[in-house]
C-alpha positions as CSV (number, residue, x, y, z in Angstrom):
1,M,19.0,104.6,-80.4
2,K,21.7,104.0,-83.1
3,N,23.6,101.3,-84.8
4,L,26.7,100.5,-82.8
5,Q,30.3,100.3,-84.1
6,H,32.3,98.3,-81.7
7,T,35.8,98.3,-83.1
8,R,39.0,96.4,-82.4
9,S,42.2,96.6,-84.3
10,R,41.9,93.0,-85.3
11,G,38.5,93.6,-86.8
12,S,39.5,96.7,-88.7
13,I,42.4,94.9,-90.3
14,V,40.0,92.1,-91.3
15,A,37.6,94.6,-92.8
16,R,40.4,96.0,-95.0
17,V,41.5,92.5,-96.1
18,L,37.9,91.7,-97.1
19,A,37.6,94.9,-99.0
20,A,40.7,94.1,-101.0
21,S,39.6,90.5,-101.6
22,A,36.3,91.8,-103.1
23,M,38.2,93.5,-106.0
24,P,36.6,92.8,-109.4
25,V,38.1,89.7,-111.0
26,A,38.6,91.7,-114.2
27,L,41.2,93.8,-112.4
28,L,43.4,90.8,-111.5
29,A,46.4,90.3,-113.8
30,T,47.5,87.0,-115.3
31,A,51.1,85.9,-115.2
32,S,51.6,87.6,-118.6
33,G,50.1,90.8,-117.4
34,A,46.9,90.5,-119.5
35,A,43.6,91.2,-117.9
36,T,41.4,88.2,-117.0
37,A,37.8,88.4,-118.1
38,P,35.1,88.0,-115.4
39,P,33.8,84.5,-114.9
40,A,30.8,83.7,-117.0
41,N,28.7,82.2,-114.3
42,P,30.2,82.7,-110.8
43,I,28.1,81.2,-107.9
44,Q,28.5,80.9,-104.2
45,L,28.0,77.4,-103.1
46,N,26.0,76.2,-100.1
47,A,27.1,73.3,-98.0
48,P,25.7,70.1,-99.3
49,S,23.0,68.2,-97.4
50,G,24.3,65.6,-95.0
51,L,27.7,67.2,-94.3
52,P,28.3,67.0,-90.6
53,G,29.5,70.0,-88.5
54,T,27.6,72.7,-90.5
55,A,25.0,73.7,-88.0
56,L,24.9,77.3,-86.6
57,P,26.1,77.5,-82.9
58,Y,23.8,77.3,-79.9
59,S,20.1,77.2,-80.9
60,G,21.0,77.2,-84.6
61,V,18.2,79.9,-85.1
62,T,19.1,83.2,-86.7
63,A,18.3,86.1,-84.3
64,S,15.7,88.7,-85.2
65,T,17.0,92.1,-86.3
66,F,17.6,94.5,-83.4
67,T,19.2,97.9,-82.8
68,A,21.5,98.9,-80.0
69,S,20.4,101.2,-77.2
70,N,22.3,104.5,-76.9
71,N,23.1,103.6,-73.3
72,F,23.7,99.9,-73.5
73,L,25.2,98.2,-70.4
74,K,28.2,95.9,-70.2
75,L,27.9,92.1,-70.0
76,T,30.6,90.2,-68.2
77,T,31.9,86.9,-69.8
78,S,34.2,84.8,-67.7
79,P,36.6,83.8,-69.1
80,N,36.5,86.1,-72.1
81,A,38.5,83.8,-74.3
82,G,38.9,80.1,-74.8
83,V,38.7,77.1,-77.1
84,S,35.6,75.2,-78.2
85,G,34.0,73.5,-75.2
86,T,35.4,76.0,-72.6
87,P,32.8,76.5,-69.8
88,L,31.9,80.2,-69.7
89,T,29.6,82.4,-67.6
90,V,27.7,85.4,-69.0
91,S,26.3,87.8,-66.4
92,G,24.6,91.1,-66.5
93,S,23.4,93.6,-63.9
94,G,21.6,96.9,-63.7
95,L,19.0,95.8,-66.1
96,S,15.2,96.0,-65.8
97,A,14.0,93.7,-63.1
98,N,12.1,90.5,-63.8
99,T,12.5,90.9,-67.6
100,T,13.0,88.1,-70.1
101,L,16.0,88.8,-72.4
102,Q,17.2,87.0,-75.6
103,L,20.9,86.5,-75.6
104,T,22.4,86.5,-79.1
105,W,25.8,85.3,-80.3
106,G,27.6,87.0,-83.2
107,T,29.1,84.8,-85.8
108,N,29.9,84.6,-89.5
109,S,29.6,82.3,-92.6
110,A,32.1,81.1,-95.2
111,T,31.8,79.2,-98.4
112,W,33.4,78.4,-101.8
113,S,32.9,80.1,-105.1
114,V,33.1,78.4,-108.5
115,D,32.2,79.1,-112.1
116,P,30.3,76.1,-113.4
117,E,30.0,75.8,-117.2
118,P,28.6,73.1,-119.4
119,Y,32.2,72.1,-120.4
120,T,34.2,72.7,-117.2
121,V,34.2,74.1,-113.6
122,D,36.6,76.8,-112.6
123,Y,37.7,77.3,-109.0
124,L,37.3,80.9,-107.7
125,G,38.3,80.6,-104.1
126,S,36.6,81.2,-100.7
127,N,33.8,83.6,-100.0
128,Y,33.2,85.2,-96.6
129,S,30.1,86.9,-95.2
130,P,30.6,90.7,-95.4
131,T,31.1,92.7,-92.2
132,S,30.2,96.3,-91.8
133,A,31.7,98.9,-89.5
134,T,28.3,100.8,-89.6
135,S,26.3,97.8,-88.3
136,L,25.7,96.6,-84.8
137,L,28.6,94.2,-85.3
138,N,32.1,94.6,-84.1
139,S,33.6,94.3,-87.5
140,S,34.4,90.6,-86.9
141,N,30.8,89.3,-87.1
142,S,28.2,89.4,-89.8
143,M,25.1,87.8,-88.2
144,Y,23.6,86.7,-84.9
145,V,22.1,83.5,-83.6
146,N,19.9,83.0,-80.6
147,M,22.1,81.8,-77.7
148,A,19.7,81.4,-74.8
149,T,16.8,83.1,-73.0
150,V,17.4,84.5,-69.6
151,T,15.2,86.3,-67.0
152,T,16.6,89.0,-64.7
153,D,15.9,88.8,-61.0
154,A,14.4,91.5,-58.8
155,N,17.7,93.4,-58.9
156,G,17.9,93.3,-62.7
157,A,20.7,90.7,-62.7
158,F,21.1,87.4,-64.5
159,T,23.8,84.7,-64.8
160,L,24.0,82.1,-67.7
161,K,26.4,79.2,-67.7
162,A,27.2,77.8,-71.1
163,K,30.1,76.3,-73.2
164,A,32.0,77.9,-76.0
165,P,30.5,76.4,-79.2
166,T,32.1,74.9,-82.3
167,D,32.4,78.1,-84.3
168,F,34.7,80.3,-86.3
169,G,37.7,81.9,-84.5
170,G,38.0,85.5,-83.4
171,N,35.8,87.8,-81.4
172,H,32.1,87.1,-81.0
173,D,29.6,89.7,-79.7
174,I,27.1,88.7,-77.1
175,W,24.0,90.9,-76.8
176,A,21.1,90.9,-74.4
177,V,18.1,91.9,-76.4
178,S,14.7,93.1,-75.1
179,S,11.8,94.0,-77.5
180,G,14.2,94.5,-80.5
181,V,16.7,96.6,-78.6
182,G,20.2,95.5,-77.5
183,V,20.4,96.6,-73.9
184,A,23.7,95.0,-72.9
185,N,26.8,93.8,-74.7
186,G,29.8,91.5,-74.0
187,S,32.1,89.3,-76.1
188,F,34.0,86.1,-76.2
189,D,37.2,85.3,-78.2
190,M,37.3,81.8,-79.8
191,L,40.8,80.4,-79.8
192,R,42.2,77.5,-81.7
193,K,42.9,74.0,-80.5
194,V,44.9,71.1,-82.1
195,T,44.4,67.5,-81.2
196,I,45.6,64.2,-82.8
197,S,44.5,60.6,-82.4
198,P,46.1,58.2,-82.0
199,S,49.5,59.3,-80.7
200,S,51.5,56.2,-81.8
201,G,51.5,53.4,-84.3
202,P,53.6,51.9,-87.2
203,V,54.2,53.5,-90.6
204,G,50.9,54.0,-92.4
205,T,48.8,54.5,-89.3
206,P,46.0,56.9,-90.0
207,I,46.3,59.9,-87.7
208,T,43.3,62.2,-87.3
209,I,44.2,65.8,-86.8
210,T,41.5,68.2,-85.6
211,Y,42.0,72.0,-85.7
212,T,39.2,74.2,-84.4
213,S,38.1,77.8,-84.8
214,M,39.8,78.9,-88.0
215,D,38.4,82.3,-89.0
216,A,35.9,83.4,-91.6
217,N,38.3,85.7,-93.5
218,P,41.2,85.3,-96.0
219,Y,44.1,85.5,-93.6
220,G,42.6,83.3,-90.9
221,G,40.5,81.0,-93.0
222,G,43.0,78.1,-93.5
223,G,45.6,76.1,-91.7
224,S,48.8,74.3,-92.6
225,V,50.0,70.8,-91.5
226,L,53.7,70.1,-91.1
227,W,55.3,66.7,-90.4
228,D,58.8,67.1,-89.0
229,N,58.9,70.5,-90.6
230,H,57.8,69.1,-94.0
231,Y,54.7,70.6,-95.6
232,A,52.0,68.0,-95.8
233,G,49.1,70.2,-97.0
234,E,46.4,72.8,-96.2
235,I,43.2,72.4,-94.2
236,M,40.0,74.4,-94.4
237,G,36.7,74.7,-92.5
238,N,34.5,76.9,-94.6
239,W,31.4,74.7,-94.3
240,T,32.3,73.2,-90.9
241,R,32.3,76.4,-88.8
242,G,36.0,76.8,-88.8
243,T,36.8,73.2,-87.7
244,A,38.8,70.7,-89.8
245,S,39.2,67.1,-89.0
246,V,41.7,65.5,-91.4
247,T,43.8,62.4,-91.7
248,I,47.4,61.9,-92.6
249,R,49.5,58.7,-92.2
250,A,52.5,58.0,-90.0
251,A,55.8,58.0,-91.8
252,G,59.5,57.8,-91.1
253,A,61.9,56.0,-88.8
254,V,60.9,54.5,-85.5
255,G,60.8,57.2,-82.9
256,T,59.1,60.5,-82.1
257,H,57.9,62.8,-84.9
258,F,56.2,66.1,-84.6
259,I,53.0,67.4,-86.2
260,Q,52.6,71.2,-86.4
261,V,49.3,72.9,-87.3
262,G,48.9,76.6,-87.6
263,D,47.3,79.5,-89.4
264,A,48.0,79.6,-93.2
265,I,47.0,80.9,-96.6
266,S,48.1,77.5,-98.0
267,F,51.5,77.8,-96.2
268,L,52.2,78.4,-92.5
269,Y,52.1,81.9,-91.2
270,M,55.0,81.6,-88.8
271,N,54.8,84.7,-86.6
272,P,51.1,85.6,-86.1
273,I,52.0,86.8,-82.6
274,Q,53.5,89.9,-84.3
275,S,50.5,90.4,-86.5
276,P,47.0,91.9,-86.1
277,I,45.7,88.3,-85.7
278,T,47.6,87.3,-82.5
279,D,44.9,84.8,-81.5
280,D,45.3,82.7,-84.7
281,N,47.4,80.2,-82.8
282,G,48.2,76.6,-83.5
283,G,50.1,73.8,-81.8
284,V,52.6,71.0,-82.0
285,R,51.8,67.4,-81.1
286,A,54.1,64.4,-80.9
287,F,53.5,61.1,-82.6
288,R,55.6,58.0,-82.0
289,V,56.3,55.7,-84.9
290,T,56.5,52.1,-83.7
291,A,58.3,49.1,-85.4
292,S,56.5,47.1,-88.0
293,N,57.5,45.3,-91.2
294,V,54.0,45.1,-92.6
295,L,53.6,47.1,-95.9
296,P,50.3,49.1,-95.9
297,K,48.0,48.1,-98.8
298,P,47.0,50.6,-101.5
299,S,43.6,52.2,-100.8
300,L,41.2,55.0,-101.7
301,T,39.4,57.1,-99.2
302,F,36.4,58.8,-100.7
303,P,34.9,62.0,-99.1
304,T,31.9,62.2,-96.8
305,K,28.8,61.0,-98.6
306,V,26.6,64.0,-99.1
307,T,23.7,65.1,-101.2
308,P,24.8,67.7,-103.8
309,N,22.8,70.8,-104.0
310,V,23.9,71.9,-107.5
311,S,22.3,69.5,-109.9
312,A,24.4,67.6,-112.4
313,S,21.7,68.4,-115.0
314,Q,22.0,72.1,-114.2
315,Y,25.6,72.9,-114.2
316,T,28.0,70.0,-114.5
317,T,30.0,69.6,-117.7
318,M,28.3,68.1,-120.8
319,Y,24.8,67.6,-119.3
320,N,22.4,70.5,-119.5
321,S,19.4,71.8,-121.4
322,A,21.5,73.9,-123.7
323,L,23.6,70.9,-124.9
324,G,23.0,71.6,-128.6
325,A,23.6,75.3,-128.4
326,K,27.0,75.4,-126.8
327,V,30.2,76.1,-128.6
328,F,32.3,73.0,-129.5
329,Q,29.1,70.8,-129.2
330,P,28.6,69.1,-132.6
331,S,25.1,67.7,-132.1
332,A,21.7,68.8,-131.0
333,L,18.9,67.6,-128.7
334,D,15.8,66.4,-130.5
335,P,13.3,69.2,-129.7
336,T,10.4,66.9,-130.0
337,S,11.7,64.2,-127.7
338,S,10.2,63.6,-124.2
339,A,12.2,60.5,-123.5
340,V,13.7,60.1,-120.0
341,A,16.9,58.1,-119.3
342,T,18.0,56.7,-116.0
343,L,21.1,54.8,-114.9
344,S,21.8,52.2,-112.1
345,P,24.3,53.0,-110.7
346,N,24.9,56.6,-111.8
347,S,28.6,56.5,-110.9
348,G,31.6,54.2,-111.0
349,P,35.2,53.8,-112.1
350,V,36.4,53.0,-115.6
351,G,35.6,49.4,-116.5
352,S,32.4,49.4,-114.4
353,K,29.0,48.6,-115.8
354,T,25.7,50.5,-115.5
355,K,22.2,49.7,-116.6
356,L,20.7,52.3,-119.0
357,H,16.9,52.5,-119.1
358,V,15.1,54.9,-121.5
359,S,11.3,55.3,-121.6
360,G,9.1,57.6,-123.6
361,L,10.9,57.3,-126.9
362,S,8.8,58.4,-129.9
363,A,7.4,55.7,-132.2
364,S,9.5,57.4,-135.0
365,V,12.7,56.4,-133.1
366,T,13.5,53.1,-134.8
367,G,16.5,51.0,-135.8
368,N,19.8,50.8,-134.0
369,L,20.4,53.8,-131.7
370,E,23.9,54.8,-130.9
371,L,24.9,54.9,-127.2
372,D,27.8,57.2,-126.4
373,L,29.7,58.7,-123.4
374,V,30.2,62.4,-124.0
375,T,33.6,63.6,-122.8
376,V,36.2,66.2,-123.9
377,T,39.7,66.1,-125.3
378,G,42.4,68.8,-124.9
379,S,44.7,70.3,-122.3
380,R,45.2,73.3,-120.0
381,V,48.9,73.5,-120.5
382,N,49.9,76.9,-122.1
383,C,46.2,77.4,-122.8
384,V,44.7,80.7,-123.7
385,G,40.9,80.5,-123.7
386,T,39.2,77.1,-124.0
387,C,41.6,74.6,-125.4
388,W,39.4,71.5,-125.6
389,G,36.4,70.2,-127.4
390,Y,33.7,67.6,-127.1
391,N,34.2,64.0,-128.0
392,Y,32.0,60.9,-128.1
393,T,33.1,57.4,-127.0
394,S,31.0,54.6,-128.3
395,L,29.2,52.4,-125.7
396,G,27.6,50.2,-128.4
397,T,24.2,50.2,-130.0
398,A,20.7,49.3,-128.9
399,T,17.2,48.9,-130.3
400,A,14.1,50.5,-128.8
401,S,11.0,48.4,-128.3
402,N,7.6,50.1,-127.7
403,G,9.2,53.3,-126.7
404,T,11.7,51.8,-124.2
405,L,15.3,50.8,-124.3
406,D,17.3,48.7,-121.8
407,Q,21.0,48.1,-122.1
408,T,23.9,47.4,-119.9
409,V,27.0,49.5,-120.9
410,T,30.6,49.4,-119.8
411,I,32.5,52.6,-119.0
412,P,35.5,52.4,-121.4
413,N,38.9,51.6,-119.8
414,N,41.7,52.2,-122.3
415,P,44.4,54.0,-120.3
416,G,45.8,57.0,-122.2
417,V,42.9,56.9,-124.7
418,N,39.8,57.1,-122.5
419,T,38.2,57.8,-120.0
420,L,38.4,61.1,-118.2
421,G,36.9,61.2,-114.7
422,G,34.2,63.5,-113.5
423,W,30.7,64.2,-114.8
424,H,29.8,63.0,-118.3
425,A,26.6,62.5,-120.3
426,I,25.5,59.2,-121.6
427,V,23.5,59.9,-124.7
428,V,21.1,58.0,-127.0
429,V,21.6,59.2,-130.6
430,Q,19.3,58.5,-133.5
431,G,21.3,58.6,-136.7
432,P,24.8,57.8,-137.8
433,M,28.0,58.9,-136.1
434,N,30.8,60.7,-138.0
435,T,34.1,62.4,-137.4
436,D,34.3,66.2,-136.9
437,A,37.0,68.6,-138.2
438,A,39.3,67.8,-135.2
439,G,39.1,64.1,-135.9
440,N,36.8,63.3,-133.0
441,R,33.9,61.0,-133.1
442,A,30.6,62.9,-133.2
443,P,27.0,62.6,-134.4
444,A,26.7,63.2,-138.2
445,P,24.8,66.2,-139.4
446,G,21.1,65.6,-138.9
447,S,21.6,63.0,-136.1
448,L,19.8,63.9,-132.9
449,I,20.2,63.1,-129.2
450,E,16.9,61.6,-128.0
451,S,17.8,61.4,-124.4
452,Q,20.7,62.0,-122.0
453,V,21.6,61.2,-118.4
454,P,24.6,62.2,-116.2
455,F,27.2,59.6,-115.2
456,Y,30.1,60.3,-112.8
457,V,33.4,58.5,-113.5
458,K,35.2,57.9,-110.2
459,E,39.0,57.8,-109.8
460,S,40.6,54.4,-109.4
461,I,43.9,52.7,-109.0
462,K,45.5,51.0,-112.1
463,P,46.3,47.3,-111.5
464,F,49.4,45.7,-112.9
465,Y,49.4,42.0,-114.0
466,N,52.1,39.7,-115.3
467,K,51.7,37.8,-118.6
468,A,49.9,34.9,-116.8
469,G,47.3,37.3,-115.4
470,K,48.6,37.4,-111.8
471,L,48.2,40.7,-110.0
472,L,51.6,42.1,-109.2
473,S,50.6,45.5,-107.7
474,M,48.0,48.1,-107.5
475,G,49.1,51.5,-108.8
476,V,52.9,51.1,-108.1
477,A,55.3,50.1,-110.8
478,T,58.8,50.6,-112.1
479,A,59.5,53.3,-114.7
480,K,60.3,52.6,-118.3
481,D,62.1,55.6,-119.6
482,T,62.5,54.8,-123.3
483,A,62.8,57.3,-126.1
484,A,59.8,55.6,-127.9
485,L,57.6,56.5,-125.0
486,A,58.9,60.0,-124.4
487,N,55.8,61.9,-125.7
488,E,53.2,59.2,-125.2
489,V,50.2,59.4,-122.9
490,G,51.1,55.9,-121.7
491,G,53.3,57.5,-119.0
492,Q,56.5,55.5,-119.4
493,V,55.3,52.9,-116.9
494,G,57.0,49.5,-116.4
495,S,56.2,46.4,-114.3
496,G,54.2,46.3,-111.1
497,T,56.1,46.0,-107.9
498,Y,56.2,47.5,-104.4
499,T,60.0,47.0,-103.8
500,F,62.7,49.3,-105.0
501,K,66.3,50.2,-104.4
502,E,67.4,53.5,-102.9
503,G,67.4,56.1,-105.7
504,Q,65.4,53.9,-108.1
505,E,62.7,55.6,-110.2
506,F,59.2,54.3,-109.8
507,T,55.7,55.3,-110.9
508,I,52.2,55.7,-109.4
509,S,49.3,55.2,-111.8
510,I,45.7,56.5,-111.4
511,L,42.7,56.1,-113.7
512,G,39.7,58.4,-114.0
513,V,41.3,61.8,-113.3
514,G,39.1,64.6,-114.6
515,W,39.6,67.9,-116.5
516,T,37.9,70.7,-114.5
517,Q,39.8,72.8,-112.0
518,L,38.2,70.7,-109.3
519,D,39.5,67.3,-110.5
520,N,42.2,67.5,-113.2
521,T,45.1,67.2,-110.8
522,L,46.2,65.3,-107.6
523,A,48.8,66.5,-105.2
524,V,51.5,64.1,-104.2
525,D,53.0,63.7,-100.7
526,Y,56.1,61.5,-100.1
527,D,56.5,60.6,-96.4
528,N,54.1,63.5,-95.6
529,S,56.1,66.0,-97.7
530,Y,54.4,67.7,-100.6
531,I,56.6,67.2,-103.7
532,G,54.4,68.2,-106.6
533,Y,51.2,67.3,-108.5
534,G,50.2,65.3,-111.5
535,C,47.5,66.0,-114.2
536,G,45.3,63.5,-116.1
537,F,43.6,65.8,-118.6
538,H,45.8,65.5,-121.7
539,S,46.3,61.8,-121.1
540,N,42.5,61.2,-121.0
541,G,42.2,60.4,-117.4
542,Y,45.3,58.2,-117.0
543,M,47.8,59.9,-114.6
544,A,51.2,58.3,-114.2
545,V,53.6,60.3,-111.9
546,H,57.3,59.5,-111.6
547,L,59.1,59.5,-108.2
548,T,62.4,58.5,-106.8
549,A,62.7,56.0,-103.9
550,T,64.4,57.9,-101.1
551,G,64.7,57.9,-97.4
552,G,66.7,54.8,-96.8
553,P,65.8,51.1,-96.4
554,G,62.3,50.5,-95.0
555,I,58.7,51.4,-95.7
556,H,57.8,54.8,-97.2
557,I,54.3,56.1,-97.9
558,I,52.9,58.1,-100.9
559,D,49.6,59.9,-100.5
560,L,47.7,61.6,-103.3
561,Y,45.2,64.3,-102.3
562,P,42.7,66.5,-104.1
563,L,44.0,69.8,-105.3
564,L,42.2,73.0,-106.4
565,Y,43.8,73.9,-109.7
566,S,44.3,77.7,-110.0
567,V,46.7,78.1,-112.9
568,S,44.7,78.1,-116.1
569,P,42.7,80.3,-116.5
570,N,45.1,82.4,-114.5
571,L,43.4,83.7,-111.4
572,A,44.9,85.1,-108.1
573,T,43.0,82.5,-106.1
574,Y,43.7,81.6,-102.5
575,Y,44.2,78.0,-101.4
576,G,45.1,76.6,-104.8
577,M,47.8,74.2,-106.0
578,V,48.5,72.4,-102.7
579,P,47.1,69.3,-101.1
580,L,43.7,69.9,-99.7
581,L,43.8,67.6,-96.7
582,S,40.3,68.6,-95.6
583,A,38.6,67.7,-99.0
584,N,36.7,64.9,-97.2
585,H,34.4,67.6,-95.8
586,D,35.3,71.0,-97.2
587,D,35.8,70.9,-100.9
588,P,33.7,72.9,-103.4
589,G,33.3,69.9,-105.6
590,L,31.1,68.2,-102.9
591,A,28.3,70.6,-103.7
592,L,28.4,69.6,-107.3
593,G,28.6,65.9,-106.8
594,Y,32.4,65.5,-107.3
595,Q,33.8,62.5,-105.3
596,I,37.5,63.1,-105.4
597,P,39.4,60.6,-103.1
598,S,42.6,60.6,-101.2
599,I,44.7,57.7,-102.5
600,H,47.3,55.9,-100.5
601,F,50.3,53.7,-101.4
602,A,53.5,52.4,-99.7
603,I,56.8,51.1,-101.1
604,R,59.6,49.1,-99.5
605,I,63.2,50.3,-100.1
606,V,65.9,47.6,-100.0
607,K,69.7,47.8,-100.1
């Protein structure tokens, strides 16, 4: 017996692509030609608990290790290719009579890689399970799962009827295994399918697009969505077995519009039929926009609620056991403290309240204790190295009683001054606060942090009121392009309104944007056309983007989507800097507790 190499041209090309993608990060050049240092703490993420669509196909049980017979027989699969849900028949003959066989299905895995540090998180791209030409596998698969158990008849034959599973695209080996030996082999090629729902509705109608069987490799691992030949964004299915179910909104004039979905590394690969991946097909679907004069309301759509599997206390931003030892961190934890802090709730937007409870404070902790939200200040623009430092924002003071402390605090809401989104630490400080060399608020020398607890600042829409306190709009306003505001973090934003003339400049304002490569930017689509991105880091979480009202009289939509920032530090990272339409279920931030929403607006253009 020997290990089997079952090769196809498609698989060998994939193997070469994977080998190239595994090149050490230190060898990748930046835009300036300088070498990039390896990440300090790269990790491969696992899908967070509670995320639907992550189960392995068929039984979900990984098959036991087996070797291939030198004289294995051929299994017949009919058909030998199809989309998820296709009825298929697997049959074998000439095998040992009245023998129980374990059928196995070859598959793969894919995930995300990040570098989580106490002061940021860097995005490092996708990671795919390695395939080996010297293994049993056909160079397209990296593992097996149990498909079904069959028993041959008196003539050594069997027939199994099944359905093609929800799984990654490409070729999947099927083996019949007896006592640890693969005695017969066949295969099935998973093809892609595009569906949309509904197929008609007015401007702003949510349209669910489902794209199945993307591959577990760099060239086939993503898809692109076009609306009337305009790029709307990318879709991924790393954690969801190659399937992405995403939502865009109807846009444009009354009539028929076309949604195209196809293979992409961020942008559409337009001639895969002439490539080694000819089965990485896509499709075009029609959607009819119907008449309506109702302006869709602004809204936020947060991602699927999951349980993170990378603890905020382990990896995310300011909060970790080495808080006092990190560079840029001006204070230290009290090494004698055993106090424990909790929050209820532990997340919310700027302006929200949370109840802080601390127990186990030492009897020596007396007087007024400083309560602060730890954040950072800085920027990634033209940055070499780490261009930001820690900062403390006061949440008030409190007094401990019998070793406990209870205080309701408000997350600061001062657009342009504070507060960044993402993970922060709320700290209890014994001792006075001071100002560090950079002019930032910080504990004075000798002051100690008695307890700390993570809090996640969610993104939110900035409201606009008139002088009487009446709400004019949520997030949408005129522009105020004055010289006095040219370099201010206030964003040159004017008065709230949803109505503009053709060609008029307007603004969209978001609060609680973060600073890591997972949450420092949002991609902007206008009528399902990607036009650019905005950043909220330098402006301390307040992002005000400027747009021009175009497209003629009527209703027009603006959608903001999560974006994986891959510019600074400079890394040649796939799937960065474009709208991640599938962030609701396939975004590396989900494993670390990030909750980055898609945000939706509409305007009315008048003559």
